[in-house]
C-alpha positions in Angstrom: -50.9 42.6 -26.9 -54.3 42.5 -25.1 -52.7 41.4 -21.9 -50.2 44.3 -21.9 -53.0 46.8 -22.6 -55.2 45.2 -19.9 -52.4 45.3 -17.3 -51.6 48.9 -18.2 -55.3 49.8 -17.7 -55.2 48.0 -14.3 -52.2 50.1 -13.3 -53.9 53.3 -14.3 -57.1 52.3 -12.4 -55.0 51.6 -9.3 -53.2 54.9 -9.6 -56.5 56.8 -10.1 -58.2 55.0 -7.2 -55.2 55.7 -4.9 -55.3 59.4 -5.9 -59.0 59.7 -5.2 -58.8 57.8 -1.9 -55.8 59.9 -0.8 -57.7 63.1 -1.6 -60.9 62.0 0.0 -59.7 60.1 3.1 -56.3 61.0 4.3 -54.9 59.7 7.5 -51.9 61.5 9.2 -49.5 58.5 9.1 -50.0 57.5 5.5 -47.3 57.8 2.9 -48.0 58.6 -0.8 -45.8 55.9 -2.2 -47.5 53.3 -0.1 -51.0 54.6 -1.0 -50.2 54.2 -4.7 -48.5 50.8 -4.2 -51.7 49.5 -2.4 -53.8 50.9 -5.2 -51.9 49.1 -7.9 -51.7 45.9 -5.8 -55.5 46.1 -5.2 -56.1 46.6 -8.9 -54.1 43.5 -9.8 -55.8 41.3 -7.2 -59.3 42.6 -8.1 -58.6 42.3 -11.8 -57.4 38.7 -11.4 -60.4 37.8 -9.3 -62.6 39.4 -11.9 -60.9 37.5 -14.7 -61.1 34.1 -13.0 -64.7 33.3 -14.1 -63.5 33.5 -17.7 -60.4 31.3 -17.3 -61.8 28.5 -19.4 -63.2 30.7 -22.2 -61.0 33.7 -22.8 -59.0 35.1 -19.9 -58.4 38.6 -21.3 -57.8 41.4 -18.7 -60.0 43.8 -20.7 -63.3 42.0 -19.9 -65.8 44.0 -17.9 -65.6 41.7 -14.9 -61.8 42.2 -14.6 -62.2 46.0 -14.9 -64.9 46.1 -12.2 -62.7 43.9 -10.0 -59.7 46.1 -10.6 -61.7 49.2 -9.5 -63.2 47.5 -6.5 -59.8 46.0 -5.4 -57.9 49.2 -5.8 -60.4 51.2 -3.7 -60.7 48.4 -1.1 -57.0 48.0 -0.5 -56.3 51.7 -0.5 -59.1 52.6 1.8 -58.2 49.7 4.1 -54.6 51.0 4.3 -55.8 54.5 5.2 -58.3 53.2 7.7 -55.7 51.0 9.4 -53.2 53.9 9.5 -55.8 56.2 11.0 -56.5 53.7 13.8 -52.9 53.1 14.6 -51.9 56.7 15.1 
């Protein structure tokens, strides 16, 4: 049950990060569904990287490292998408 809760929190973090990034830094060619997809993708990648140091002890997605990684990954991928879209157009 902890894994489902952890993944749900990662999805929520990705959605919130995408919403904040879209409100604060919007490029003309960006689409809302892609912004939210990149936010969720970044949260999963960052969360997994944050969980990896605990892989031999207790790899639970609710650890502080995985939550910090999810936030950082979501913001990174969302802002990277908006930055790249701004440069292309």
